[in-house]
N, C-alpha and C positions, 0 to 999 in steps of 0.2 A: 368179762365175758368168758364163758367156758366153751371151749371147742371140743367137738366130738368127732372121731374118725368113723366114717361109715363106708363099708365096702359096697360097691355097686357093680353092675356088669361092665361098666366102662372104667373101673378103677376105684381108688379110694378118694373120698372127699372129706375135707375138714369143714365142718359146719357148726354154727352156734347151736347149743342144745335147747335154747329157748329164746323167744322173742317176746318182749313185754311180759315175761313170766308165764308164757303159754307154751305148750308143746308145739313143735314145728311140724309142718306138713310138707312132704317132698312131692314135687311135681315132676312129670316126665321130662320137662325142658330144663331141669336142674335149677329151678328157682325155688327158694324157700320162702314160704309165707306162713303166717299164723293161721290156724284153722278158723279162728274167729277174731274179730277186732272189737274191743270194748272201748266205748267212748263215753265220757261224762258230758252231760248237757244240762245247762240251767235254762229253763223255759219261762218266757214271759208271755202268757196267753192274752188274747183280746187286743192285740196290737193293730195299729192302722194298716200296716203292711208287714210282710214277713221279712226277716233279716237273719242271716247267719254270721256270727263273728267267731273266728277261731282264736281262743285265748292262749292255748298251748297246743302241743302236738295232738293230744287226744282229748282236749277240753274245749267245749263250744258254749256260746251263749246264743240262744235262738229266740227270736221274737216271732210268735205265731199269730196269724190273722184269723183266729177262730176262738170261740168261747170255750171254757173248760167245763163243758156240760155233755153228759152222755158219751164221753170219750172222743168228742169231736176235735179237741185240741191235740190229743195224742195221735189221732189218725192223721191230722194235718202235719204234725211234727214228723211223722214217719215219711210222709210224702216229700216234705221239704228236705230232710236229710238224705233221702235216697237220691233226689235230684242233685243236691250239692255234692254228694260223694260219687255220683255217676254209676250207681248200681240200681237194679230193679227194686221196687218197693218191697217185694216179697223177701228180700235179703236183709232188711232192717227190722229189728224188733226191740221192744222195751224189755230189758232183762230185769230191771229193778226201778221202782219209783213211779209206777203207773198213776198213783194218786197224789204225787208231790211234784213240785217244780224242779227238783234236782233228780235227774234220771240217769240211768246207765243204759246205753243202747248197745245192742250186739249187731255187728255187721258181718255177714257171712260172705266170703268171696265167691 
């Protein structure tokens, strides 16, 4: 991990220059968060009930209780992941893989 020294009105801080390969965002309360979080998801549509299984830190398997027709399974996936992550649904979007079972979701804090 590479540390960068940043001068602030309250002094100098040593902070990581990136988190998960992304630029970091400085918040006024001196917490560092990535401006976006990318997570990989493998989706199984048309399940009896929905289920989220975390495989690794940013890799999930999600069973969706909706059919993959007219974007219904994708919409339900976003609802499920927003609830699981505790963020509003508007903060979760499909960045890649809208037509496949393997997707990359973007979560904006």
